[in-house]
N, C-alpha and C positions, 0 to 999 in steps of 0.2 A: 320639354322643360326639365322634367325630373331627370332625364338622362344627362342633360347638360350639367345640372347641379351635382349629380353623382360623380361625373367626370372631374368637375372642379374640385370636389372634396378629395378625390383620390390624388389629384395633383398636389393639393395642399399637404396631405399626409406624407406623400413621397418626398416633397420638398423639406418638410419638417424633419423627417428621419435622416435625410441627407445632411441637413445643417447640423443636427445633433451629433452625427458621426464625425463630421468635420471639426466640431468644436471640442471633441475629446482629445486629450494629449497623446502624443506618441509614447511608445513603451519606455524609452529611456527617461523622458521627462516625468512620466507617471511614477516610475521606480524611485527617482530622486525625491519627488514630492511626497512619497509615501514612507520615506525613511529607509530605503533600500539602495542607497547610492553605491555601496560596495558591490552589491550584486550586479548593478548596471555596469560597473567597471569590470567585473568578472566576465560578463557576457561580451563586452566590447574588446576584451583582451585576446579573444580568439575569433578569427574570421569565420570559421565554420559554425561556431556557436552563435555568433551574431546573425549569420545567414539563416540559421534555424529559427531563432527567436523572432525575426522579422518576417517570417514566412507564414502562410496560411496553416502550417502544421502546428502552430502554437496558438491555442485559444485561452489557455489558463497558464499563468506563471505563478509558481509557488516560490515567492521571493523571500529569502532570509533577510531579516532586518539588519541594520547596521551594527547592532549589539551581538549578533550571532557570531560565534567563533568561525574563522575562515577555514575551509577544508585544506588538507595537505594532499599532495599528489606525488607518490614515490616514483622514481625511475622515469620521469617524464622530461623530455628536452623541449626546447623551443620549436624544434622542427616537427614534433609530434602533434601536428595540428589537424586532427580529424576527430570525428565523433566516436572512434573506437579507443581513444586514449582515456585514461582515468578522468581527466578533466572534462573531456567531451561526454563521457558516460554520465558523470555527475550533473552536467548541464542538461542532458536529456532527461534525467530523472526528475529534475525540478520543473518540468513542463508537461502539459497534456494537450492533445489535439481536441479535447472535449471542453465545452464551455461549462464550467462548474457553477453551482448555486449554493452558497453557504446556508441560506435559509432552508432550502428543501433538504439538503443532505443532513443537516443537524437534526431533522425531525424523522429520519429514517432509521429504524432499529433493526439489527444492531450496528448498522453502518452500511458502507458500500465500497465498491472497488473503483479505483481511478487508474485508467491506463495512461502510462507516461510515454514520453518519446524515447525512452531507453529500450532498444530492441535486444532481447536476450536469446543467443543461440541455443541455450539449454531450455528455453521455453518454445522451441521450434520457431525461433525468430519472431515470436509474438511480443507485444509490448510488455515490459515489466510493470507490475502493479504496485501501488501503495494502497493502504486500506484505511478508510475513515472509520473511526471507532466511536459510536455514539452511546455506548452502554453507560449506565449510571455507576457511581463508585462502588456500590455494593455488588455489582455484577462483574467487576474486574478484579484482578489480582493487585494488591497494593505495591507489588514489586515491579519496578521499571515501567510502570504504566502511565506515569504522569508527566515526567520531564525527561527528555532525551539525555543520555550521558554527555551529549555535545550541546546541551541547552545553553540558553543565554546566561552569560556571566554577569552577576549583579553585586552591587555593594550590599553589606549586611543590612543597612537600613532602607534598602530599596525594595519596593514591592513589585513582583512580577505581574505583567498584564494578564488578565483572565484569559483562559483558553476558550476560544469559541468553538473549536473542533480539534480533536486529537487524530493524528494520521500516523499509522505505523508503517515502517519501512524495514530495511535490513536490521537483523538482530532483534527485531521487535521494538526498536527504539521509536520513541514518540516525538514528533514535531508538532507544535501547536499553532493553529491559526490564531493570530492575535488581532488582526483586522481583515475583514473579508469583503469580497465583491467590489474591489476598487476598479472602476472601468478605465480602459484605455482604448485607443482606436482599433486595436486588433483583438480585444477580448477582455479578460478580467485578471486582476492580480489578487492572490491570497497572500497576505503578509504573514510570515512565519517567524517563530522564535529560534529556529535552527535549520540547518540543511537536513535533507533526508539522508539516511545512512545507506551506502551502497550494499546491496545484498551480497552475501558471501556463500561459500559452500556449506553443505550440511555439517561436515566435520568441524570446520572453523566456527560455525554458528553454535554448535553444541558446546564447544570449548569456551567460546567467548561469553556465553550466557550462563555458564556454570553447570551445565548438564554433563559433568565429567564422567559419570557412571555410564551413560549411554555412549559417550565418546570412546570409553574403554572397550565397550562391547563391539563398537564398530571396528576398532583396531584388532581385537581378538578374532573377529570373524573374517578378517582380510577382505572386507567389503567396502572400505573407506573410499578408495579411488572409484569403484564402480558406482556407488551411490552418489558421490559428488558430481558425477558426470551423466547420470541417467536423466533424460528429459522428463519433465512433468511428474513431479512426485508430491505426495502429501505424507508427512511424517509426524507421528505422535511420539513425543519425547518424554519417557517417564523421568520424573525428577530424581535427584539423588536420594531423597527421602523415600521415594517409592521403591527404588531398588533395595535400599537398606531394610525395608520392612517386608519385602516379598520373599526373601530366602529362596529365590528361584534357582533351580538346577538345570534349567533349559539351556541347551547349547547356544553360544553367542549368535551364531548365524541364524538360528530359528527365532531367537528373541528379537533380533533386528527386523527380520521379515514379517514378524507378527505385528509390527508397528508401522509398516510401510505400505502405502497405496500408490501404485504406479499408473501412469496414463491419464491422470486427472489431478488438477490442483484445486483443492477445496479450502479457500480462505474462510474465515469465520462467517461472513455474510452468506456464503454458499451453503453452509450446513443447515439442514432442516430437521425438525423433529420427525423421527422415524426413518431418516435416510439410512441406506445401507451402503457401506463402502467395502470394496473387495480388496483384500490384502494381496501382496505379491504371490502368496501361496494359494490363492483362491478361496481362502476363508473370509468370513465377514465380520465387520464392525458396525454396530448400530448406534446412530446418533440419537440422543434425547435432549430435549430442552425443557428445563423446569425453573420457573421463577427467573427467567433471563439468564440462567447459567447453562452451560453446554457440557454434556457428558458423552463419552464414547465408551461403550460397553461398561458403563458404571464409573469410568474414570473421569474426574472433573478436569476440564481444561482450565488451568490456572494462569497460563500466559498464552495468548493467541497471537497469530499473525507474525511469526518470525519469518520475514520474507527471505527466501533463498534464491540463489542464482537459478535454480532449476525447479522452484516450486515454493512450498510453504511448510513450516513446522509449527506444531502447537505443543506446549508442555502440559502433561497430564499428571495427576497425583497418584497413579497406580500403574503397575506393570499390567498391560492388557493381555487378556486371553481371548483370542478370536473365536467366533462361533464356527462350527462345521459348515462347509459349503452347501447350505440349503437355502431355498428361497423363503423369505419372510412374507407371509400374506399381507397385502395392503401396504407394504413398505414403499417409501418414496424412492424415486430413481436414484441410482448410485452416482451417476455422472454429475460433475460439478457444474452448477448453473451460474455462469458469471453474471454479476450485476454491473459490469463495466459500462454498460450503456445507461446507467442511472442518470448521469449528468446530461447525456444527450436528451433523455426524456424530459429532464427538468427544463432544458432550453426550449424544447418543443412546447411544453405546457405554458411556459412564460410567454412565448409568441402568440399562442392561442388566446391567452388572457388579454394581451395587449390589443389583439385584433378585435 
């Protein structure tokens, strides 16, 4: 009797779940109902993008709302229809194979990594990342941290919707989630106020973000091309003010390598108090976290998560002097520990709760 009742209960639960799934709208209908009709048109304009978004490879769609400026794609013809074109890459960057949860992510400090469907050759063909930033205002730099340079255009008397979550992409630009966890029959939609910015090279990023002193050091060292194409790098960019106050006479090539970690990509959520990072020359940089602020060998990270084609850069407020290559007792492991599985864990926890 008990066995029969249990079997009946399982059938009812299975039927209810099936009906719930069938009652959810398809992706295009959900996008249009959520105020992202232009993004639906963007996807449908390219057969390869449409195939990607309707596949099991997409569980989260980061959909720019209809007020978001539309991206431009240079040197692309109508015959360039594959995911390696600028349009295809941008479409891949706006989606993830992970099911995200706004509620869980927004409570995780200082944020987490999201693996996108944009594959980067300079990351050894691993997924390009965007970074959720959940730090409070007093823990972040007031410069370029709140609204992307390509953010929503609004009339003077119009109030921007509140940001539910800030997500950093190329150039450290921020796109804001303005409505989250919108279900559709293949996953969830996070409605954004802008497109993510495509990651660029280290030299282009340092120029575009105003770190011209470091860019000049790159050029003087004749290392621009090499560092732009070296896979898996973490770079700490001293600000122009840091260079101006340092009066450093170190040769350009040494100064650049003093701020370069190769073989690992350490986004801000990867950095831990006491972590030791090894520079290209084999010397060390030690991370410390105080009051929610992140320091590297005493230099404050003033702008984090400038996503690069081949890694990540962080702006620091001093020219760093690495420590000699000696082991630091009790220091954390130097390898970057990716939190890209954060949302997969969130999905698992959610299923356990529902069970």
